[in-house]
C-alpha positions in Angstrom: 12.6 -5.7 -23.2 11.4 -6.5 -19.6 9.8 -9.7 -20.8 13.0 -10.8 -22.5 15.0 -10.0 -19.4 12.6 -12.0 -17.1 12.7 -14.9 -19.5 16.5 -14.9 -19.6 16.8 -14.8 -15.8 14.3 -17.6 -15.5 16.3 -19.7 -18.0 19.6 -19.1 -16.2 17.9 -19.9 -12.9 16.5 -23.2 -13.9 19.7 -24.4 -15.4 21.8 -23.2 -12.4 23.0 -26.0 -10.1 21.1 -26.1 -6.8 22.1 -27.4 -3.4 20.4 -30.8 -2.8 18.9 -30.7 0.7 18.0 -34.4 0.6 21.6 -35.4 0.5 22.6 -33.2 3.5 22.8 -34.9 6.9 22.2 -32.8 9.9 23.0 -33.9 13.5 20.2 -31.9 15.0 16.4 -31.8 15.1 16.3 -28.4 16.8 14.6 -25.8 14.5 16.8 -23.0 15.8 20.0 -25.0 15.0 18.6 -25.9 11.6 17.8 -22.2 11.0 21.4 -21.3 12.0 22.8 -24.0 9.8 21.1 -22.7 6.7 21.7 -19.1 7.6 18.1 -17.7 7.9 17.5 -14.7 10.1 14.7 -16.6 11.8 17.3 -18.1 14.0 18.5 -16.8 17.4 21.9 -16.3 15.8 22.9 -16.5 12.2 26.1 -17.6 10.4 26.0 -18.3 6.7 27.8 -21.6 6.3 28.5 -20.9 2.6 30.4 -17.7 3.4 33.7 -18.4 4.9 34.0 -14.9 6.2 30.6 -14.8 7.8 30.4 -13.8 11.4 27.7 -14.9 13.9 25.1 -12.1 14.3 21.8 -11.8 16.2 18.8 -13.1 14.4 15.1 -12.6 15.0 14.8 -15.6 17.3 11.5 -16.8 15.9 12.3 -20.6 16.2 10.8 -21.0 19.7 7.5 -19.6 18.5 7.4 -21.8 15.5 8.2 -24.8 17.6 5.5 -23.8 20.1 2.8 -23.9 17.5 4.1 -26.5 15.0 6.2 -29.1 16.9 3.3 -31.5 16.8 3.4 -31.4 12.9 7.0 -32.6 12.6 6.0 -36.0 11.2 2.7 -34.9 9.7 2.0 -34.7 6.0 0.8 -31.2 5.0 1.5 -28.3 2.7 3.5 -25.1 3.8 3.7 -22.0 1.8 6.4 -19.3 2.4 6.0 -15.9 0.8 9.4 -14.3 0.3 12.2 -16.8 0.1 15.3 -14.9 -1.2 18.0 -17.6 -1.3 15.7 -20.2 0.3 17.4 -20.6 3.7 14.2 -20.9 5.7 12.4 -23.0 3.1 15.4 -25.4 3.2 15.1 -25.4 7.0 11.4 -26.3 7.0 12.2 -29.3 4.7 14.6 -30.5 7.3 12.4 -29.8 10.3 9.1 -31.1 9.0 9.8 -34.7 7.9 6.7 -35.2 5.7 5.6 -31.7 4.7 5.6 -30.4 1.2 7.2 -26.9 1.1 6.3 -24.2 -1.4 8.3 -21.0 -1.7 7.3 -17.8 -3.6 9.6 -15.0 -4.6 10.0 -12.4 -7.3 13.7 -12.9 -7.5 15.6 -15.8 -9.1 18.0 -16.3 -6.2 16.6 -19.5 -4.7 19.5 -22.1 -4.5 18.0 -25.2 -3.0 16.3 -28.3 -4.3 14.4 -31.3 -2.7 11.7 -33.8 -3.6 9.6 -32.0 -1.1 10.4 -28.4 -2.1 8.9 -26.4 -4.9 10.0 -22.9 -5.8 7.5 -20.6 -7.7 8.7 -17.5 -9.3 6.0 -14.8 -8.8 5.8 -11.1 -8.4 2.7 -10.7 -6.2 2.2 -7.1 -7.4 1.6 -8.2 -11.0 -1.9 -9.4 -11.9 -0.6 -11.7 -14.6 1.7 -13.4 -12.1 -1.2 -13.8 -9.5 -3.3 -15.5 -12.1 -0.5 -18.0 -12.9 0.1 -18.5 -9.2 -3.6 -19.3 -8.5 -3.4 -22.1 -11.1 -0.3 -23.5 -9.5 -1.5 -23.5 -5.9 -5.2 -24.3 -6.5 -6.4 -27.1 -4.3 -3.2 -27.3 -2.2 -5.0 -26.5 1.0 -2.1 -25.1 3.1 -1.7 -25.9 6.8 0.8 -23.0 7.2 1.3 -19.9 5.2 4.2 -17.6 6.2 4.2 -13.9 5.1 7.9 -12.9 5.0 7.9 -10.9 1.7 8.7 -7.3 1.0 7.5 -6.0 4.4 5.8 -3.2 2.5 2.6 -2.3 4.4 0.1 -2.6 1.5 1.7 -5.9 0.5 1.3 -7.4 3.9 -2.4 -6.4 4.0 -3.2 -7.6 0.5 -1.3 -10.9 1.0 -3.4 -11.6 4.1 -6.6 -11.1 2.1 -5.5 -12.9 -1.0 -3.9 -16.0 0.7 -6.5 -16.5 3.5 -8.7 -18.5 1.1 -5.9 -21.0 0.4 -5.4 -21.7 4.2 -7.2 -24.8 5.5 -9.5 -24.5 8.5 -7.5 -24.6 11.6 -4.4 -23.6 9.7 -2.1 -20.6 10.6 -1.2 -17.5 8.7 2.1 -16.3 10.1 3.3 -12.7 9.6 6.9 -11.9 10.3 8.4 -8.5 11.0 4.9 -6.9 10.7 6.1 -3.7 12.3 8.8 -3.0 9.7 6.6 -0.4 7.9 6.3 1.4 11.3 10.0 1.3 11.8 11.1 2.2 8.3 9.4 4.9 6.3 10.3 3.5 3.0 8.2 0.4 3.7 5.2 2.5 4.6 3.7 3.1 1.1 0.3 4.1 2.5 1.3 7.2 4.5 -1.5 8.1 6.9 -4.1 6.5 4.8 -3.9 3.0 6.4 -3.5 1.7 9.9 -0.2 0.0 10.7 -0.5 -3.8 10.8 -0.3 -4.1 14.6 -3.4 -1.8 14.7 -5.1 -3.9 12.1 -4.5 -7.0 14.1 -6.1 -5.4 17.1 -9.2 -4.5 15.1 -9.3 -8.1 13.7 -9.2 -9.4 17.3 -12.0 -7.1 18.4 -13.9 -7.5 15.1 -13.9 -3.8 14.8 -14.3 -2.2 11.3 -11.7 0.4 10.4 -11.1 3.0 7.7 -9.0 1.5 4.8 -8.4 2.2 1.2 -7.2 -1.4 0.7 -9.8 -3.5 2.6 -13.5 -2.8 2.0 -16.0 -3.4 4.7 -17.0 -6.7 3.2 -13.4 -7.8 3.0 -12.9 -6.9 6.6 -16.0 -8.9 7.5 -14.5 -11.9 5.6 -11.3 -11.7 7.6 -13.2 -11.3 10.9 -15.3 -14.3 10.2 -12.3 -16.5 9.3 -9.8 -15.7 12.0 -10.3 -17.5 15.3 -7.3 -16.3 17.3 -4.2 -14.1 17.0 -1.1 -14.6 19.0 1.7 -12.0 18.9 5.3 -12.5 20.0 8.4 -10.4 20.4 11.7 -11.8 19.1 15.3 -10.8 19.8 15.4 -7.3 18.4 13.1 -4.3 18.4 12.1 -5.2 14.8 11.4 -8.8 15.6 7.6 -9.0 15.7 5.7 -12.1 14.6 2.0 -12.9 14.6 0.2 -16.3 14.3 -3.3 -15.9 13.0 -5.3 -19.1 13.3 -8.1 -19.7 10.8 -11.5 -21.0 12.1 
């Protein structure tokens, strides 16, 4: 029954009309203004342009950190992968900001509503082994310059996604983790109890190349991460939950 439901949702999704990003003309090149236009909470303030009743609210304010690290890539051809797209607002924003990049978005839901010649949505539930195998076939050889982890914010998922996707990140590329303290701020996102360090503590240990007790990451897997991460930069956004980390691969 679940397979039939998934198939039906997939069928409806692919036949549903999408918003054509390529036909939209924006009078700005500011990433923060682009984020605001599409209604992603990565912006300093957010207003959903497709909801007439939407009010301006405070966002995470991540745009200045993205521009600090990636402004030089605006006209560069590269691949970007976003884990957790929901409606696709930030994926659409990256298509508009990066003029030559190919954007890939992954989500378990069929809510993605945008299309572009430089945008590919991949339906995938990263907790399902079957979906992971299919995903590996689809992204094999893509060699991503930027991978953004903005998925469920569940602690075990964040940790596993870092380990799984690191091999698909090119040397010198960045693995970006948004809202990484969410499991610390919300008990329902901490599925590990006291059996795992919170992600900010894991980042500290990666920085110091210090092994730690974990039921998810073995010692050899921790070593792999230590050997592949060159630098980690952490920033605080607009709210107490706005924590973002940029992990640069060697």
